[in-house]
N, C-alpha and C positions, 0 to 999 in steps of 0.2 A: 839468634840464625841457624839456619837450617845445613847438614853438611851439603857438598856440592862435588860432583869430577865432571870430566868434561872427556870423548869415548871419539876417540878418532880411528876408522874404517879404510878401507880404499871403496868400497863402494856402496851406493845407497841400499841394496837386498839387503849388505850384510849388515851394516846403522841399523836397521829396520829388526831387523831379528836377534844381534846382540841388546841393542838397548830394550825392545822388547821385555828380554830377560832378565836384563838386569832392574828394570823398573817392575818388575813381577817378585822379585827377592828382592828390591832394597827402598822402594821407593817410597815406603814409611817412614823413613831416615837418612834417606841422601838426595837429592835433586839430581837428576841426570841429562846432562847438555850431552848434545853427538852430534858430529859433522863425519860427512864424507868426501874423500878428495877430487872423487869424480863428479860431487855438486856443484864444486868450484871453492878456489886456492885461498884461506885467510890468513891475513897478513902474522898474526899471532894469537896465541892460545894462552888462556892465565885460565889459573883454577888450582881448589889445594891436590888434586890427583889429575892427570891425564893419563888415560888407559891405552895405550892402540892395539889393533885388534891381529898388529903382528910388528915380528921388524922390518918387514919391508914399507909395510905401513910407516912406522916409524921414520927410516932412512928418508923414504919420499917425500916426510913432512918437513924435515928438519932442513932440505933444500931451500923451501922457500916459505918457508913462517916462524917464528922466534916464539919457545916454550917458557912458562914461567907458570913452575908448580913447585909443592913441596914437596910431589912423589912422581915421576915419572915410573908407569906398571906398563911392562909388555904384557899381556894376556895368553894365558896357554889355554888350549880351548881343544875339545873333544868331538865326538860323534851327534848328530842330535838327537836323541835319545827313543824320540819321538816317532823317527822312522826305519827303525832298525829293521823292524817285520817286513820292508820292501828287500831288505835285502838276506833276511832268512830263506826268500822263496826262491831265489837263484839257485840253480845245481848245484848241488857240489864237486867240486873242482873244477868249476868253470873259470875260465880266463877273463881275467876283469881289469879295464884300466881302471885307473885311480886318476880322475885329470881334478888340477886346482890353480890357480893365477900363479902362483911363484911356486918354484922342487921344493922348497925347505915345506911349505905349508903341506904340499900330497903327503910330502914322508911322512909326516907328521900326524895323517891321516890314519896312513897305512899304520903305523904302530898305535892308533888307537882302536882299530879293529883289531887287531889281535890281541891287546889287551882287554879289547872287551867281550873276549873268546868267538868274536864271528873269524875263522880261520879255517871255515868248512870250501873258501874260495882261496884264487890263485891270486894276487892282486898284482899287477905292472905299475911304476909307476907314468905321468903324465911327462913328456918334455918337450916345449916351444918347438926346438930345434930338429924333432922327429916325426916326420910326416908319415910312417910306415910301420903299423904294430901287427904281426902277422898272428893268423889263426884269431883274433882277438874279437868278438861279436858282441861285447855287454861295454857298456864303460858306467859310470856311477860319480857324481861329482856334487858335491858340498854348494849350491844353486850359482855353480858356472859348466852349466851343460850347454853354452855356447862355443866354448871352446872346444868339445868334443871332435874328432873328426870325423867329417862328414857319412865316410862311408861305414861307422858305425852304426849296428841297426839298432840296436835296446841301450838307449841313452836314459838311466836313470836317476833323479834329481834327489840324493837324500837329505838336500834342506840344508841350509849353511852351520859351520860348527860353532857351537857355544863354548862359552868360556866354562873352563872345569873348577872343579871344587876350590881347589890350591888359588887360585886368580879371585873366589869367591873370598874367601879367609883372610887374602893378602888385604881387600877395601875393609875388611870388618877389623881384621887387627889394626891398621891406619886409624882409624876413627878412634879407636878405644870404645867399643861398644862395652855396655856391661853384659854378664854371660847369658843372661835370656834372653837378651836378642841375638846374641851371637847363636846360640843352640834354636829357637825359630828359624833363623834363616838357615842353617845349613840343615834342621829338618826338611825344611821347603825343597834345597836342591837336592837332599837322598830321597827324596819321597819317590823321585820321577829316575833315579838308580833302582831302588825296590824292585818299581814295576818293571821295569827293563828286566832283568834276572827274570820275573816273574815270564815275562813276554818267552824270552827264551829258554826256558823249563817247558813250558806250556808247548810253544814251537816242534821242540826236541822230543816229544809225547807225541804231537799232533803225527813227526814226520814216519814215528816209529807203526805208530797204530796205521797210519798209509802205506805204508812199505807191508805191512803183514796184508792189508785188505789185500794189497796190487795180486799180490803171492797166492792167495786164496782163490782169486777169480782168474790166476793165468792156469790154475790149475786144473779148475773146472771145466776147461777148453780140452777139445778135443786135438784141436794141433798141438803140433809141438812147437814150443819159443825160448826163445836164447839171442837174450838183448847184455853186446858187450861196447862194453868202453872205449876213449881213443888209447888205454894200454892195455888193450886185448884182455880186459879183467873181465869175467860174469861178472853182471847185476841182475840180470832176471834169467833162471830156467825153473820150467817147469814138471811135474810129474809126468808126464810124455815123454819130454826129452831122456829123461831117468829112467824109462821102461825102452822107447829107443836104441839106447847109447847101453842099456843095459849098467847101467852105476849103480851104485851103492847108498841108498835113502841119506843124505848128507845134505851139509850147507854148502852151495859150492860157491854162493857169494861172494868175489874179490879174488876168484882163483883164473888162472890163466885158462885162453881157450885149448891150450892143446892138455891140458891136465885133462878134460874132457873129452873133447873129439880127436882123435887119435888119426882115421882118414885125414892124407893129407890133401887129397883132392877137396873132400869137403871143404877144410878149412881157408883152401885157399881161394874157393866160389867163396865163401862168407867174410874173408875178409880182405880180397883184392877184387870180387867179382866186379865185371861191367855189365851183364844180364840184368833182367829182371827175377830170373826165374831160371831154374836149372832140374835134370830128371838125375835121380843116383838112384845105386842100391844098396839097403842097409841091411846085411846079414837075409839077404835076399826079396827086401821088401822094398815094391816098386817108391820110392818118393818125390817130388817135387819140392823143393826149397825155393821162397820165394824171402827175394833179400831186399832191405830198405837202408839206406842210408844217410846218416842226416846229418848235414853239415854242421847246421848252427853245434847240435850238442855234439858234434865228433862220435857221433854211436850209431851203430847196426844193431838192424834186428832181421832175427831169420825164423822164419815159420817154415814146416814142416808138415807136408800134405800128403797121406796118399794120392796116388796118379790118379786113382777111383771117383777121388773127392774132389780134386782139380777138374775133372771131367765136368762132373756133375755142376761144379759152379759153374764151369762155362756154358753149357745147357740155360741151367738158371738166370746166367744174365742176359744172354738170349730171349729169354720170357721176357724177360725186365726190360728189357729194350722196347718191347712191342707196347708192355701197360704205360711205360715212359712216352709212348711217340714218338720213338728214336727209327722207325723203320719207313718207306717207301710206301706211298696210299696209291696212288696211278699208275697205269699202265701205259702202252702206246694205245689201246682202243679207247682207254679216257680223251686220247687228241683226235675233238672230234673236226671230219674234214677228210675232202675225196678229189680235192681238188691236185693237180700233177705239183706244185711245189709243194703242197704242205706231204704230197705221200713220199715226194723225195726226200724231204727232211726228213720223214721212220725210218727211211728207210735205210739212210746213214747216220742215222742216231742207233739203229739197231746195230749194226757192225761197226760202232765205236763204241757199243756199250760192253763188246767179249777184250775189247784191249785195256790194261791198267796205268797208259799215261792218262793227264791232266787233261779237262776237256773244257773251248773257252765260249761260252754258246756266249752269240753275240745276234739283239732283236729288239726294235721297238718296246716300248713300255707294253705289256699286256699281249705282248704277242704269244704268254706260255711255256716261258721260260724253264722255270721251275716245274714244270709239269713234265717235258722232257728232263729233266733231272734223275724226278724220280724214275720216270722212267728208266732209264736209262742204267740206273742200279739195279732198280729189279730185274733187270736183262744181263747182269757184269756176272763175276765168279762173287760176287763180292756180296749177292744176296742176301744172303744168313746174316752180314754183318750188320750194324748199326747205319742209317741214314740219318744227316742232321743236316738242316736248313737253315744258314741267318741270311734273316738282311742287314749286310753291311753299313748302308745308310744310317742305320735306325739310328746307329749309338756315335757315342763319342769317340774321341783315340782312345783314351783311358779303358772305358767303359770295353772297346770293341779287345783291345789288346787282353782286358780279364775274364772277357770272355774265351774267346779263341784258345790260349796258353795257359790262362788258370793262375793260381797266386800262392802263396805259401801262406802259414801263419802268421800275424802281424805286420802283413805288407804295407797294411795303409787301415786310416783310422773307417772303422764299421764293418773291415771285413770279418768273412765270417771262418768263426772257432776252426783252427785245425787247415785253415786252407782250400782252397778249389782247386776240381778237377775244369780245366780248361773243356772245351768244345773236340778238340785234337786229341786229349786223349779218350774221352768216351768214344768216338768215331775210331778206333783202334782198331782195325782189319774188316771197317767197311768205307763209306763216302763221305764226303762233306762238303756242302756245297755252298756257294760262299757267292747270294745273290752282292749286286750293286756292285761288285770288286772296283767297279773305276771311280768309283767314290772314297775309297779309301787312303793316309793319310800318306807321306812317303815313309815316315816310322814305320810304321805297320806293314807297309812293302818289302820292307828290306827284311821284318821278319820270316815275314810269309816265304818270302827268296831263299831263308835256309829250310824250310822248312821240306822245302819241292826240292834244292840241294840234296839234304841231308837226312831226309826221313827222322829229323830230331825235334825236338822242343826242351826250352826250359822253361818254368812257371815265371812267373815275377813276382820279385823275389828272394828268388830261389838260386841256386847255384847249379843242381841234379839234372843232367841230361837225361830225358825223359825218350827214347826211342818209338818211332811211332809207326803203325802202316795202314796208311791212311790213303785213297784218293781222291784229289781234290777235283770237283767241277765248278767251275766259274761262270758269271755270268752279267751280263755288261748290255744297258742301250746307249752307253753315252761312245763316240767315234776315239778310241782307243789311241788312233796316230795322229792323231789333233793332240791330246794329252802328253804323248811320247815327245808331239812338238815342241810342246809350251812348258815341258819339264816338271807336269803336274804328273809322271807316271813313268815307272822305272822301265826300259827298252826289254833290260835282262831279264825282267818279271814276266813284262807281257810274252816274250820267246818262250817260258818255261809254261807257260797258262796255254797256249795256242799251242800246244803239239801236236792236238785233235781239236779243228773246228765246228762247228755247227751252227748258220744261221741261218735263222729262223726267217720268212716272209710277212712281212705285213698283212694287215688284214687285206688293203685294197689290192693288191695284188691275186686275193683266190675270192675276191667274190661271189664267185661258187657257189662258195662254204657258207654261205651267209643263208640263207633260208634252212638246212640241216641245223647250223646253231641256232637260229633263230627258235626251230622247234626244238631242239634239246634243252632252250633255256622255260619254253613253256613248258613243256611236261615235268623237267623235275621240281618244276613250281607247283604241281600236283595240279592246279586246276583246267578243267576242262573246256578251253578257249581255242578259239582258231583266229588266224591274222589274214585283214583281208588280200588281195594280191597289190594292188596299189599304195597299199602301208608296207607291206616287204618289197615290192621295187623300187619307193623310194630310200628302202633302206639300204637297197643295196647299191645305189647310188651315191654314199656317203663317203666321204675319206677315211675316215675314223681315224683317229689323229691318238685314240688310246685302245682302237683295236680291239681284240674280242672281250676285254676287262671292261671301254667303255659300249661293247654293243651288250653285254649283259648289264651292263646299273640300268640301259633305254628300254630294255624290252622286261626290268624288275620295274622298272616305272610305269609304261606303258599297263604292264600287268595288274600293278594298285586302283590306276584309275579309270582304267574302262569298265563299263557298263554293260551288260550281259553276257553275249558266250563269243564277243569278237572284236580284235582287234583293229584299229582302225586310222587314216588320221588323222582324226581330232586327239589323238592318245598321246601325241608326239610329247617331249617334255615343253616349256614354255619357253625358253631358247629357241631358237628357230633351228632344228637339227636341217631342217629341208634349204638353207640356203647351199652356196657351193658355200664350204671353206677351207681355206691355203691346206696343202698337203704338208707334211712336216719338211722343214725344207735341207734336201738330201742335195747334194755338191752336183748327183746323177742327174735333179731334174734341168740345169741347165745346156746338159745338149739333144739334140736333135736326131731323133730315130732314124735310119738310114733309110732314104724312099726306094729304094732297089730289095728287092726279097734277096736277091743273091747274096747283097751285101750284106744284109741283116742275118742268112743262114748261116754264113763263113764268121760272123762275127758271135752266135751263139753256141759256134763251133767251138770256134777258140776258146772263149771265154767259161763255156761250160766244158770244157776236156781241161782247163786246171781247176779250175771249184770241184773238179772230179777228182783229180789228184790230190790236190790240197787236202779236200774230206778225209781223204787215208793216213795223212799228216807224212805226204811228198811235195815237193816240185818238179813243177810240168820244164822240160825241157823243147827244145825245138824242134828237134827228130818227132818225141813223143805227139806233139801237137801237129805234126805234119802227116803222119804217120793216121792218128786219130782222123785226120780230114778223109785221109785217103778212102779208111772204112765206114765213112760215112757218105761216100761217092761227089767229092767239091776238094778235091785233090788243090790242095795247099803247096806248094815248094818252104824249103825251108828259110828257103834268103825272102821270099811274101810272106811266112811270118815274120820272120824278122819286121819286114817293114810294119806290117799292123801293129807288132808288138810295141813298136816305139810309136806310132799315134795312141796308143790305149796308154800306155807309161806317160805323156804327155797329158794326158786327160785323167790321170791317177784313179785309173779302172784297173791297177795291177802295179806290183812291185816288181820290179826285175833285181835279179843277186846273182855276183856272180860265181860259177863255177857250181859245184852240188844247190846251191843257194835255190838258184832255179830262177820261176816265175812261180808270184803266188797272188793271186785276187782279191783286193780289197773292200772294204764294204760297200763302198760306190758301186762297183764294178758286180757285185752279188746284187743291187738295186739294178742295175744296168743291164744283168742279166734275162732280171723279171721283167722287165719293161720289155725286152727284145720277145720276148717267148708270149707276152699276153698280145705282142702288137701282131705274129706272126698267128697266132690261134685265131685272134678275130678277124686277118685277112682271111681264113680259108673258108670262116661262116657264111 
């Protein structure tokens, strides 16, 4: 009859690993039965040997089961040799939390690591009642990674600990196997140990080879390079640094920074500086020192560049912006139209361009909000810096965050190695255009608010605060006031973005521009065709819900299907554009226009004065509106202004704030003003 033993473990994962080890070594001579506590309790266990995976498992089993065995063994366990290479890849001196299901097992694992010579790391035992471990970003665990604190970024599973050679020999001795069998079993076990030592030796040689390679590489760089660990010890130093500080050629690795750099101001900047770069003079040589701190590694890298070299890099960067498309492609001349509404919009936009404040551009879809953003950047003091545009509605929340703010290396699966710069970092010194800002989530809104308030960002998964100098131009076709009311848009973000405001009129309020736009689209197509007057008149009569974008699509269709050299009514798209279509549902449509010319003129004067003030980033007072009405020959007293503002406020055309907040025109009010002015023009014809 074949000998047998019963293995009892705490978890099924441990049972599988230990049972597999025993089977590999002993299956020819012993039948292995195995049980795990988490797979269900048994009332009794009976065998020649009962082998427990730990003292804790033995104590737990004795609470619910009767044990009957000739020999009860609590196995001694050691590191799974197959996973040693994972630990060897962790940088020397790294603080590592060792996690296991009970404290005694954790301590034993740490002892095993030291005994195996894996002593290049600083180990800390996991305790179930301790919630936080400061300055630890790595944890290792023998199959119990679910116990690792959630805030620790790097979690390494080194596999379930296996039984050591003394436990295997204990089993062999109990069953009185002959010397040949005992030797075969020992050789099987020791073969893994020998392989481990070979891996350790090869890894050590590989590390030395890599270090020599790194040193040879940094010595070929024109910049001075200096790397320091968390103990202020030098880990990398190249020949350029030796030459710059007039040092004797030697091995400086492991020495402290104050042994190399005697200048206190330079040491202070490298060790404790908050700026990304700073100018210094070293022996009458002007130098820019760039400082980078890695919180994960607690490591500082300082790069020393000559001032002339730094300026040349800046010029190269600007040329690269243009290559990568990070520049404004449109000017105000590219915005077609001669209607008073669009000319006034361009006039205001050119004034807003000179300021540094954020701008909120509002307008229906297809009105040309992005063109205005490009033109504003081109006429701003940032015109030599990058211009980046992003459609916020085209991304999910997580993707939008990573695009805007970037991410650190290893933040998520599939992340770019080395991390990635976000658009705010790339746009430093320039402008970023955030289209469809009304569609971003509340979470992204809160991050964006911080950018506006502090002019700084933090990459996803990172801790380093990165200062930026970026102007934000945002755009939306949504009713932001309504979104604020329903809680889907933060009012504080709105007021931060809406420092300067630009509202682009829809195409139906500038119909006289349609012939010019049609001719522009035809000319751009390169086709020598004209359009019948009857077809053009019908185009001018439509409401154009999609505005200029829709008009261009229709012209492109007509150019494609027309026969001969003339576009006619027969070339309209199949869906009936010539029927009256509903205008966009605007709240201003519900208000009847005044019948009295005097009343229209008064309303235009009041709304136009408020809008002009708002466009300049100011609020309008009653006195200011009264003075404006007098200048236009239609004097209204402050009391008359107050009564008219009450009526306009009730209609939602304006909002009234207390004190310095003053009066501001709403999106509905802008539409209503355009309707009034169009009505005045029609009456004058």
